[in-house]
ZANU-189638 format. One record per residue (C-alpha): residue number from 1; x, y, z. Coordinates in steps of 0.05 Angstrom, whole numbers, plus 5000, padded with zeros to 4 digits. Example, Ala and Ser with C-alpha at 12.3 -4.5 7.8 and 13.67 -1.06 7.14 Angstrom:
2
> 1	5246	4910	5156
> 2	5273	4979	5143
//
This chain:
735
> 1	5568	5086	4233
> 2	5524	5038	4201
> 3	5450	5059	4183
> 4	5422	5011	4226
> 5	5456	5033	4283
> 6	5441	5108	4266
> 7	5365	5087	4266
> 8	5368	5054	4335
> 9	5403	5117	4364
> 10	5351	5161	4337
> 11	5296	5113	4364
> 12	5333	5114	4434
> 13	5339	5192	4436
> 14	5271	5198	4419
> 15	5242	5155	4467
> 16	5292	5190	4528
> 17	5267	5255	4494
> 18	5194	5241	4514
> 19	5212	5205	4578
> 20	5241	5265	4597
> 21	5189	5318	4581
> 22	5138	5274	4627
> 23	5185	5266	4680
> 24	5208	5344	4693
> 25	5193	5377	4734
> 26	5180	5326	4778
> 27	5141	5359	4825
> 28	5092	5380	4763
> 29	5088	5313	4734
> 30	5095	5261	4797
> 31	5049	5262	4861
> 32	5071	5245	4923
> 33	5026	5187	4957
> 34	4996	5207	5027
> 35	5047	5156	5055
> 36	5105	5210	5034
> 37	5063	5279	5046
> 38	5022	5259	5096
> 39	4938	5259	5095
> 40	4878	5215	5106
> 41	4856	5155	5070
> 42	4784	5119	5082
> 43	4742	5067	5069
> 44	4672	5085	5091
> 45	4611	5036	5085
> 46	4544	5062	5075
> 47	4493	5026	5123
> 48	4437	5021	5077
> 49	4399	4968	5123
> 50	4346	5010	5142
> 51	4334	5041	5075
> 52	4277	5012	5024
> 53	4298	4990	4956
> 54	4288	5052	4918
> 55	4328	5095	4974
> 56	4384	5036	4975
> 57	4395	5044	4891
> 58	4414	5114	4898
> 59	4442	5118	4973
> 60	4520	5112	4958
> 61	4526	5163	4897
> 62	4480	5208	4937
> 63	4529	5201	4994
> 64	4588	5213	4950
> 65	4563	5283	4924
> 66	4542	5311	4998
> 67	4614	5281	5020
> 68	4649	5318	4966
> 69	4607	5387	4976
> 70	4627	5374	5052
> 71	4707	5363	5033
> 72	4701	5422	4979
> 73	4672	5478	5033
> 74	4725	5448	5082
> 75	4778	5475	5033
> 76	4822	5402	5022
> 77	4863	5407	4956
> 78	4858	5357	4912
> 79	4819	5305	4944
> 80	4795	5237	4919
> 81	4728	5211	4927
> 82	4710	5148	4896
> 83	4650	5096	4892
> 84	4675	5032	4904
> 85	4628	4970	4898
> 86	4551	4975	4913
> 87	4556	5015	4984
> 88	4631	5031	4990
> 89	4663	5100	4984
> 90	4740	5111	4982
> 91	4764	5179	5002
> 92	4828	5202	4997
> 93	4852	5274	5033
> 94	4924	5299	5018
> 95	4953	5341	5074
> 96	4897	5337	5122
> 97	4920	5317	5194
> 98	4864	5340	5239
> 99	4844	5265	5243
> 100	4772	5275	5286
> 101	4754	5341	5252
> 102	4753	5309	5192
> 103	4720	5247	5209
> 104	4668	5286	5242
> 105	4657	5328	5179
> 106	4662	5266	5134
> 107	4623	5215	5178
> 108	4570	5256	5212
> 109	4500	5237	5189
> 110	4475	5310	5199
> 111	4401	5290	5219
> 112	4367	5354	5248
> 113	4304	5343	5283
> 114	4267	5388	5322
> 115	4227	5354	5384
> 116	4176	5377	5443
> 117	4205	5362	5513
> 118	4157	5342	5567
> 119	4147	5380	5622
> 120	4113	5327	5667
> 121	4168	5308	5723
> 122	4134	5250	5736
> 123	4140	5217	5673
> 124	4219	5238	5672
> 125	4225	5200	5734
> 126	4193	5144	5710
> 127	4236	5150	5649
> 128	4299	5156	5700
> 129	4284	5089	5735
> 130	4277	5050	5668
> 131	4195	5060	5653
> 132	4197	5103	5585
> 133	4122	5124	5573
> 134	4102	5106	5502
> 135	4112	5151	5447
> 136	4168	5183	5485
> 137	4247	5180	5491
> 138	4296	5193	5545
> 139	4355	5237	5523
> 140	4414	5275	5557
> 141	4435	5346	5533
> 142	4504	5344	5505
> 143	4553	5399	5539
> 144	4500	5416	5595
> 145	4524	5367	5644
> 146	4486	5311	5612
> 147	4418	5344	5637
> 148	4366	5287	5628
> 149	4300	5301	5584
> 150	4239	5269	5565
> 151	4223	5283	5487
> 152	4170	5264	5444
> 153	4188	5210	5393
> 154	4154	5240	5333
> 155	4201	5309	5303
> 156	4156	5359	5299
> 157	4205	5393	5247
> 158	4264	5364	5202
> 159	4329	5394	5175
> 160	4296	5381	5096
> 161	4270	5448	5111
> 162	4330	5478	5121
> 163	4367	5529	5071
> 164	4425	5562	5104
> 165	4469	5548	5166
> 166	4514	5598	5194
> 167	4562	5620	5255
> 168	4542	5678	5297
> 169	4557	5701	5372
> 170	4512	5706	5428
> 171	4495	5765	5461
> 172	4519	5744	5531
> 173	4580	5765	5564
> 174	4618	5701	5546
> 175	4603	5724	5465
> 176	4600	5644	5452
> 177	4586	5616	5379
> 178	4522	5594	5354
> 179	4498	5563	5294
> 180	4434	5604	5266
> 181	4384	5571	5222
> 182	4350	5596	5168
> 183	4295	5554	5140
> 184	4250	5559	5068
> 185	4188	5592	5070
> 186	4148	5524	5072
> 187	4196	5510	5136
> 188	4189	5586	5159
> 189	4113	5583	5170
> 190	4121	5506	5207
> 191	4172	5537	5255
> 192	4124	5605	5264
> 193	4065	5558	5280
> 194	4101	5510	5321
> 195	4131	5560	5367
> 196	4061	5603	5366
> 197	4027	5536	5398
> 198	4084	5520	5443
> 199	4100	5577	5484
> 200	4134	5570	5549
> 201	4154	5494	5526
> 202	4226	5471	5507
> 203	4241	5451	5437
> 204	4300	5402	5439
> 205	4343	5411	5375
> 206	4372	5336	5362
> 207	4422	5328	5318
> 208	4442	5253	5296
> 209	4405	5230	5355
> 210	4439	5271	5404
> 211	4407	5327	5436
> 212	4452	5389	5423
> 213	4411	5447	5460
> 214	4336	5444	5490
> 215	4317	5520	5493
> 216	4246	5550	5527
> 217	4196	5578	5471
> 218	4188	5652	5501
> 219	4147	5672	5439
> 220	4122	5659	5366
> 221	4184	5663	5316
> 222	4155	5678	5248
> 223	4223	5694	5216
> 224	4233	5624	5208
> 225	4307	5625	5246
> 226	4328	5592	5300
> 227	4391	5576	5342
> 228	4434	5519	5365
> 229	4474	5538	5425
> 230	4519	5489	5459
> 231	4583	5522	5490
> 232	4620	5512	5415
> 233	4689	5524	5399
> 234	4690	5561	5336
> 235	4721	5512	5294
> 236	4659	5470	5325
> 237	4613	5509	5305
> 238	4638	5522	5233
> 239	4635	5449	5216
> 240	4567	5442	5246
> 241	4538	5496	5201
> 242	4581	5465	5145
> 243	4545	5397	5142
> 244	4479	5429	5158
> 245	4486	5475	5098
> 246	4507	5419	5056
> 247	4456	5370	5081
> 248	4445	5307	5115
> 249	4472	5237	5090
> 250	4426	5187	5065
> 251	4450	5130	5114
> 252	4500	5137	5168
> 253	4573	5119	5150
> 254	4615	5067	5178
> 255	4693	5073	5179
> 256	4718	5001	5149
> 257	4793	5021	5139
> 258	4827	5086	5160
> 259	4905	5112	5147
> 260	4931	5177	5173
> 261	4997	5196	5160
> 262	5024	5251	5199
> 263	5070	5308	5164
> 264	5136	5291	5200
> 265	5130	5212	5185
> 266	5117	5235	5110
> 267	5178	5281	5102
> 268	5219	5224	5141
> 269	5197	5170	5093
> 270	5214	5209	5035
> 271	5282	5226	5059
> 272	5292	5147	5077
> 273	5266	5123	5009
> 274	5319	5172	4980
> 275	5365	5158	5017
> 276	5357	5081	5003
> 277	5348	5093	4930
> 278	5421	5133	4927
> 279	5457	5080	4969
> 280	5425	5021	4930
> 281	5443	5051	4866
> 282	5507	5072	4882
> 283	5526	5001	4916
> 284	5497	4960	4842
> 285	5532	5008	4804
> 286	5601	4997	4836
> 287	5596	4930	4838
> 288	5582	4927	4763
> 289	5629	4975	4747
> 290	5688	4939	4787
> 291	5673	4868	4763
> 292	5646	4882	4690
> 293	5696	4942	4682
> 294	5676	4976	4612
> 295	5613	4928	4606
> 296	5596	4956	4673
> 297	5593	5024	4652
> 298	5555	5014	4592
> 299	5512	4975	4650
> 300	5504	5036	4694
> 301	5488	5082	4635
> 302	5430	5038	4615
> 303	5403	5040	4694
> 304	5407	5117	4692
> 305	5370	5111	4635
> 306	5327	5065	4663
> 307	5308	5106	4718
> 308	5291	5168	4671
> 309	5249	5123	4636
> 310	5207	5102	4704
> 311	5196	5174	4717
> 312	5171	5193	4647
> 313	5128	5133	4651
> 314	5093	5156	4715
> 315	5095	5219	4682
> 316	5054	5198	4618
> 317	5001	5158	4656
> 318	4953	5210	4657
> 319	4961	5225	4586
> 320	4946	5156	4568
> 321	4900	5137	4621
> 322	4860	5202	4636
> 323	4831	5200	4703
> 324	4894	5160	4733
> 325	4944	5205	4773
> 326	5021	5190	4772
> 327	5026	5186	4847
> 328	5094	5165	4880
> 329	5084	5128	4940
> 330	5135	5092	4993
> 331	5129	5023	4968
> 332	5127	5051	4898
> 333	5200	5081	4917
> 334	5210	5012	4935
> 335	5188	4991	4866
> 336	5237	5032	4840
> 337	5297	5012	4874
> 338	5282	4936	4869
> 339	5265	4946	4796
> 340	5338	4979	4785
> 341	5363	4916	4821
> 342	5324	4875	4778
> 343	5352	4904	4713
> 344	5416	4891	4729
> 345	5395	4814	4721
> 346	5387	4815	4641
> 347	5455	4853	4631
> 348	5493	4799	4675
> 349	5461	4749	4637
> 350	5479	4780	4570
> 351	5554	4794	4595
> 352	5561	4722	4621
> 353	5538	4698	4548
> 354	5586	4742	4508
> 355	5636	4718	4558
> 356	5621	4645	4533
> 357	5621	4667	4468
> 358	5692	4703	4470
> 359	5715	4630	4507
> 360	5697	4595	4444
> 361	5741	4647	4403
> 362	5693	4688	4367
> 363	5716	4757	4350
> 364	5676	4809	4394
> 365	5628	4823	4342
> 366	5597	4761	4334
> 367	5602	4746	4413
> 368	5564	4804	4425
> 369	5511	4792	4375
> 370	5506	4720	4392
> 371	5509	4737	4472
> 372	5443	4782	4459
> 373	5409	4730	4415
> 374	5425	4671	4464
> 375	5400	4713	4529
> 376	5336	4737	4494
> 377	5293	4680	4507
> 378	5312	4674	4576
> 379	5305	4749	4596
> 380	5233	4756	4560
> 381	5213	4694	4604
> 382	5244	4722	4663
> 383	5215	4791	4660
> 384	5141	4757	4639
> 385	5138	4718	4700
> 386	5157	4782	4745
> 387	5098	4826	4704
> 388	5054	4768	4719
> 389	5063	4780	4795
> 390	5065	4854	4790
> 391	4994	4854	4742
> 392	4959	4814	4806
> 393	4991	4854	4853
> 394	4953	4914	4816
> 395	4891	4874	4809
> 396	4885	4854	4881
> 397	4921	4915	4912
> 398	4898	4974	4951
> 399	4929	5043	4953
> 400	5002	5049	4963
> 401	5005	4974	4944
> 402	4990	4988	4869
> 403	5042	5038	4870
> 404	5092	4990	4878
> 405	5064	4945	4820
> 406	5052	5011	4774
> 407	5131	5030	4788
> 408	5154	4956	4782
> 409	5113	4942	4720
> 410	5139	5009	4686
> 411	5207	4987	4712
> 412	5215	4920	4684
> 413	5184	4941	4613
> 414	5241	5002	4616
> 415	5302	4951	4639
> 416	5273	4907	4571
> 417	5289	4961	4530
> 418	5353	4986	4563
> 419	5385	4926	4569
> 420	5369	4888	4499
> 421	5363	4959	4457
> 422	5399	5008	4492
> 423	5464	4976	4510
> 424	5465	4926	4448
> 425	5464	5001	4409
> 426	5527	5020	4456
> 427	5567	4968	4440
> 428	5556	4966	4359
> 429	5566	5044	4361
> 430	5635	5031	4394
> 431	5653	4980	4353
> 432	5627	5022	4292
> 433	5680	5076	4319
> 434	5728	5030	4334
> 435	5736	5048	4400
> 436	5719	4978	4423
> 437	5763	4923	4384
> 438	5770	4847	4397
> 439	5773	4852	4471
> 440	5719	4862	4526
> 441	5758	4850	4590
> 442	5714	4826	4653
> 443	5733	4806	4719
> 444	5713	4730	4741
> 445	5702	4700	4806
> 446	5666	4638	4782
> 447	5710	4581	4752
> 448	5667	4525	4707
> 449	5651	4476	4765
> 450	5633	4397	4757
> 451	5596	4392	4813
> 452	5544	4333	4827
> 453	5484	4379	4851
> 454	5426	4325	4835
> 455	5458	4271	4887
> 456	5454	4319	4947
> 457	5375	4328	4933
> 458	5349	4279	4989
> 459	5392	4327	5042
> 460	5362	4389	5013
> 461	5286	4358	5010
> 462	5301	4345	5081
> 463	5327	4406	5110
> 464	5275	4446	5065
> 465	5215	4404	5098
> 466	5241	4414	5166
> 467	5239	4483	5156
> 468	5171	4497	5125
> 469	5132	4450	5172
> 470	5165	4490	5233
> 471	5143	4556	5200
> 472	5073	4533	5184
> 473	5067	4498	5262
> 474	5089	4574	5280
> 475	5037	4602	5230
> 476	4977	4559	5260
> 477	5004	4572	5336
> 478	4998	4644	5327
> 479	4930	4645	5294
> 480	4910	4713	5299
> 481	4978	4743	5323
> 482	5012	4720	5262
> 483	4974	4783	5227
> 484	4981	4851	5225
> 485	4922	4897	5235
> 486	4917	4897	5157
> 487	4878	4829	5161
> 488	4866	4823	5237
> 489	4830	4887	5246
> 490	4847	4929	5298
> 491	4878	4998	5309
> 492	4950	5028	5307
> 493	4977	5091	5330
> 494	5053	5118	5327
> 495	5070	5178	5369
> 496	5149	5210	5371
> 497	5167	5230	5431
> 498	5221	5281	5447
> 499	5264	5233	5488
> 500	5256	5165	5491
> 501	5200	5148	5548
> 502	5196	5089	5590
> 503	5150	5035	5567
> 504	5113	5015	5636
> 505	5095	5093	5640
> 506	5067	5086	5568
> 507	5030	5017	5586
> 508	5000	5044	5652
> 509	4961	5103	5611
> 510	4933	5049	5569
> 511	4909	5014	5635
> 512	4876	5077	5654
> 513	4836	5086	5594
> 514	4812	5014	5589
> 515	4871	4989	5539
> 516	4899	4948	5577
> 517	4903	4887	5524
> 518	4943	4941	5481
> 519	5012	4919	5450
> 520	5071	4969	5456
> 521	5126	4973	5411
> 522	5191	5014	5418
> 523	5238	5015	5360
> 524	5315	5001	5377
> 525	5341	5047	5313
> 526	5298	5105	5348
> 527	5269	5099	5416
> 528	5232	5161	5419
> 529	5179	5127	5367
> 530	5133	5092	5400
> 531	5084	5046	5365
> 532	5015	5020	5400
> 533	4963	4967	5372
> 534	4892	4962	5407
> 535	4828	4931	5391
> 536	4789	4991	5389
> 537	4791	5063	5373
> 538	4810	5108	5432
> 539	4854	5149	5394
> 540	4832	5217	5426
> 541	4830	5195	5491
> 542	4903	5159	5484
> 543	4933	5219	5457
> 544	4902	5265	5502
> 545	4926	5226	5561
> 546	4994	5223	5535
> 547	5005	5293	5530
> 548	4974	5299	5602
> 549	5019	5246	5629
> 550	5081	5272	5590
> 551	5073	5347	5590
> 552	5153	5356	5571
> 553	5152	5311	5515
> 554	5127	5351	5456
> 555	5084	5283	5427
> 556	5070	5286	5359
> 557	5026	5233	5321
> 558	5058	5201	5264
> 559	5010	5161	5240
> 560	4939	5129	5256
> 561	4916	5064	5216
> 562	4846	5028	5231
> 563	4820	4967	5198
> 564	4754	4943	5214
> 565	4740	4870	5216
> 566	4700	4867	5144
> 567	4759	4900	5109
> 568	4808	4859	5145
> 569	4773	4792	5116
> 570	4760	4826	5052
> 571	4837	4854	5044
> 572	4862	4777	5064
> 573	4813	4751	5011
> 574	4840	4793	4964
> 575	4914	4776	4985
> 576	4900	4703	4979
> 577	4869	4704	4910
> 578	4934	4752	4889
> 579	4977	4689	4916
> 580	4931	4636	4881
> 581	4934	4673	4815
> 582	5000	4687	4810
> 583	5023	4614	4820
> 584	4965	4590	4762
> 585	4992	4647	4714
> 586	5067	4632	4721
> 587	5046	4551	4718
> 588	5014	4562	4653
> 589	5064	4607	4621
> 590	5126	4565	4642
> 591	5094	4498	4613
> 592	5072	4534	4550
> 593	5147	4563	4538
> 594	5179	4495	4555
> 595	5123	4449	4528
> 596	5123	4411	4586
> 597	5086	4409	4644
> 598	5141	4380	4691
> 599	5181	4440	4686
> 600	5127	4491	4706
> 601	5104	4450	4759
> 602	5179	4437	4787
> 603	5186	4513	4782
> 604	5122	4531	4823
> 605	5141	4481	4873
> 606	5205	4518	4878
> 607	5176	4595	4882
> 608	5125	4559	4940
> 609	5178	4530	4973
> 610	5212	4603	4975
> 611	5148	4635	4999
> 612	5143	4587	5056
> 613	5216	4591	5075
> 614	5208	4669	5078
> 615	5146	4657	5114
> 616	5176	4614	5172
> 617	5237	4668	5179
> 618	5186	4723	5177
> 619	5150	4682	5237
> 620	5215	4662	5275
> 621	5230	4740	5281
> 622	5171	4755	5307
> 623	5144	4804	5250
> 624	5075	4802	5230
> 625	5041	4785	5165
> 626	5014	4854	5123
> 627	4992	4884	5065
> 628	5062	4895	5050
> 629	5092	4828	5062
> 630	5044	4797	5011
> 631	5071	4847	4962
> 632	5143	4816	4979
> 633	5112	4748	4977
> 634	5092	4760	4897
> 635	5150	4795	4893
> 636	5189	4736	4915
> 637	5143	4686	4878
> 638	5162	4735	4802
> 639	5236	4732	4816
> 640	5249	4672	4845
> 641	5224	4634	4783
> 642	5274	4681	4742
> 643	5338	4628	4759
> 644	5299	4571	4748
> 645	5281	4599	4685
> 646	5348	4610	4661
> 647	5369	4534	4682
> 648	5309	4515	4643
> 649	5332	4555	4581
> 650	5400	4527	4584
> 651	5368	4453	4596
> 652	5330	4465	4529
> 653	5394	4491	4499
> 654	5440	4433	4521
> 655	5387	4376	4493
> 656	5396	4405	4420
> 657	5470	4408	4433
> 658	5488	4348	4473
> 659	5436	4297	4444
> 660	5469	4228	4475
> 661	5470	4266	4555
> 662	5411	4235	4599
> 663	5365	4294	4635
> 664	5407	4280	4698
> 665	5469	4300	4665
> 666	5440	4354	4619
> 667	5408	4385	4689
> 668	5473	4379	4724
> 669	5513	4415	4668
> 670	5457	4473	4661
> 671	5463	4484	4731
> 672	5549	4487	4733
> 673	5543	4535	4672
> 674	5492	4582	4705
> 675	5521	4576	4769
> 676	5559	4642	4764
> 677	5504	4685	4735
> 678	5455	4658	4792
> 679	5496	4682	4850
> 680	5520	4749	4811
> 681	5449	4765	4792
> 682	5420	4751	4863
> 683	5476	4787	4894
> 684	5469	4846	4859
> 685	5397	4852	4865
> 686	5412	4840	4945
> 687	5452	4902	4947
> 688	5390	4947	4937
> 689	5348	4907	4981
> 690	5392	4909	5032
> 691	5395	4985	5026
> 692	5317	4983	5034
> 693	5326	4945	5099
> 694	5382	4987	5131
> 695	5360	5060	5105
> 696	5284	5057	5077
> 697	5260	5057	5148
> 698	5218	5017	5196
> 699	5153	5014	5152
> 700	5191	4979	5099
> 701	5236	4941	5142
> 702	5192	4882	5144
> 703	5185	4885	5070
> 704	5261	4886	5061
> 705	5278	4829	5104
> 706	5223	4784	5071
> 707	5255	4798	5001
> 708	5322	4785	5026
> 709	5306	4712	5058
> 710	5262	4700	4992
> 711	5322	4718	4942
> 712	5375	4674	4977
> 713	5323	4619	4984
> 714	5315	4629	4908
> 715	5385	4603	4899
> 716	5382	4552	4937
> 717	5307	4526	4912
> 718	5333	4539	4839
> 719	5396	4491	4846
> 720	5371	4439	4896
> 721	5296	4439	4896
> 722	5266	4457	4819
> 723	5325	4421	4782
> 724	5319	4352	4820
> 725	5246	4357	4817
> 726	5244	4362	4743
> 727	5285	4295	4736
> 728	5234	4264	4789
> 729	5172	4288	4759
> 730	5201	4263	4684
> 731	5222	4187	4719
> 732	5151	4182	4738
> 733	5118	4212	4677
> 734	5171	4154	4638
> 735	5146	4107	4688
//
């Protein structure tokens, strides 16, 4: 073998060795996202409206510290608590599925106050009738059959003097759990004085504005100890003691966004994601091996190495960027599957170029060298445009959407290396060892065509216009119903039943708890699963009521998602920004690469066309727009421009080779020359997207459906929209 080939082999083996080191063992190097192993994702907003400027400045930081201490004592493994913006906190709790308990611990302000209870019965009656005396407030004791009590507004003691809170048991026959409080020396003095001066009166213990108990002071308590009783369950008492020990939050918290994934759904998502990956990968590899024979085998080897490099890239992320964890999400698995499908794109382009060179009479060595050389610019351009979309997905995406952007980015970079460097080195090595001589057999389904695509442009302009206008009409007609909870706000609950329930019976449960407007969806592929969308959070009542109504069904909560209106508007704005900036980025890059704005404008119009076509079919089939769908739109935008760029690249090349041809003839010639490659690459990518659609589970079903429509539309728009538009814009420019 030549010295250059040996150098390339050393480089390839070194990179693969590094990737293997950082990829394995997988369970140590790569974390699973919450959507795969279960857990909670929360976006909290700190309500600082009642604080002064000085308190407002550090309220979020103090809240982060207090929440972190609470979660640490709660015992969550590897939690993530981060401040976002001025007054938001993002929390991720892997493995936590006891939703109500976690929300109670995290969100309870824990403002503890001691207030004296008025013994004046007449004043209490007046308060109950709506006339509350000045300086008092009417409250009801929690868990004491809502006994009304009239409290003095001003607290005589607060939780600031508290140093410890622990769980104990009273001496009654019921042995009920209570929370014992211990004050610091100054607080103990105040408490002793308070109890000595008010013997015989009742003292209310108020937590976050709710009266927990109101015992009567029988004697002075000099020890600085008090108890909170209230018929607590043991875990309730433990949680209350925990948050009192850690301290009160500086301000109330509002949940803007919540996503809770149960362990059953997480396990199912892993199985389905891996199944989609295997079926998609086997489909693509089989196609390449059958169609391209030996070259297909080399491509398949490159795809296997590509997968290794993606896993290694995820594993090396924490080393390159300290603080960043290598987390694999369900959309991340979809990104791996999709990047493998798109990696075939470069190999097909190279092989078709090699075929052309062989057909001109060149020997195999020259044909391979020229094939790689001529395909390089198109491969580079197509990958960069898709990387622009992936970068903007990461920039404007949240949570698992960023996981998709990361795996797609790593996959694109590794596919560039494997398709340009690895496969070429293998060919050169086989030629050097004389294992490959003057023949490189391949099948051929598409012969050279001489179709006049430009002449049919008006028919397809009209067809596209009708579909797009119909889709937009449906979009505006649906209004908020076109959006999922990510953008419209609301709550989603998904339950698993032992046997398929009757939807009418589930609907009657919703009516009983005041959720008659809620929508119910039962999945055809698994009718045991019920998806319920509501406008308000009544998850606890709903879950308990379902279990009461269906006692033999073994109901399990698969997931709960809640997005407030503010968060929904914020996510909608970010998604729109991502789409707009993706279009601008691709427009600028294409205009720069092809030295003419006409090519860029026509290309962006074509990818917008594909996004609108996908949107129309999405709405025609009753699907909703959510964050994953926006991810699909951006993926379509990045991928759709690929075929267009390949044609542009061929037009640029033919302009040099056929100087006497006009632009119309050049475009028709270029489209005919690349037609086979356009169909083959889209078909190969569709193999993996179809695998995601059928085997990736209902979470990824709409995502895959959108990609299928967008990729098919991409072939159509490349031929009948982008190419004729270049001609139209060029004529107008000339005039």
